[in-house]
Residue, then its C-alpha position, 0 to 999 in steps of 0.5 A: m381576085a385582088s382588089d386594091t386600096n385607093t389610098g394615094a390616088t390623085v386627081g390633077i387638073s390642067a387649063a391646057l388641052p392635049t392635041t390628041f386624046d391618047a398616050e402620045v408623048l408630044t401631042g397627048y395627055p402626057s404632054l401636059t402638066f397637071t396640078l393636083i387638087g388637094e384634099v380630095v375625099d372621093v371621086g364619083e364613078l367615071a364610066k361610059a354608059y351605052a344606050i340600048v335600042a331594042h327591036q321587038a319582032v311580033a314573032r318573038a316574045y323578047p326584044v333583040k337589044h343593040k348597043d347604041t350611042y354612049d355618054i358619060a355621066n357628070v362626075t363629082l369630086n368631093i373635097a375639103r375646101d382649101s382656098a390656097d391649094a393651087g389645084q383648087v384655085i385652077v378649079q375656081a378659074g375653070l368655073a368661071a370659064s365656058t371651056s374645057y379643062s383636062f383631068e387626070i386621075t391616077l390610082p395607086s397601082g399607076d393606072t390612070a384615066n384622063f379626060t377633059g370636061k367643063i367644070i359646072k359647079a363648085g363653091i362652099g359645101s357643108v359648114a358644120s361645127g366640128g367639121v371641115t368646109t367642103t365642097a362638090i365639084e361637078l365635072a360635065i365630061d366630054p365623052e370623046t376625050l376619055f383615055e385609060a391607060 
C-alpha cells in the first residue's frame, strides 16, 4: 500500500456555480475558473456520512441495519491570514453573501474533489507573539454537489 504526502495540495474558490455537478467541460466544475486560496495549512475531512436505520425484530438478538440518508459535515480550512491574497478576498466576500460558492481541492496526485457550499465562518484567529495570524474558514457543504475525480 502506498501513501502520498499532501505537499502541493491546493484549494480553489469560485463565486460562480456549475450548471451540472460533474466533470462535463462545458457545464460542470471544469467550466469554472478557480482562484487559489493562499496559505492553507490544513483542510478538514470531506466525507459523506450515512445515517443508519436499525430494525430490531423480537425474534433476533441483534438489529438489522440499513444505510439511509447522508450528509457532509462542515469542512474547516485552517489558513495563515493574508488580506491581500486573491482567494482569501473572495472568501471574505462569500462570508457576507448568503449564496453558495464553488470549491476545488486538488491533491498532488492530481485527484480532485469539487463541491459547493456556504462560507459560514472566517475572521481573525490566533494572534500570538512569535506566530502568524490565522483563521479557520468553515464551509457548510451542499451535499448533492460533491464530485470526486
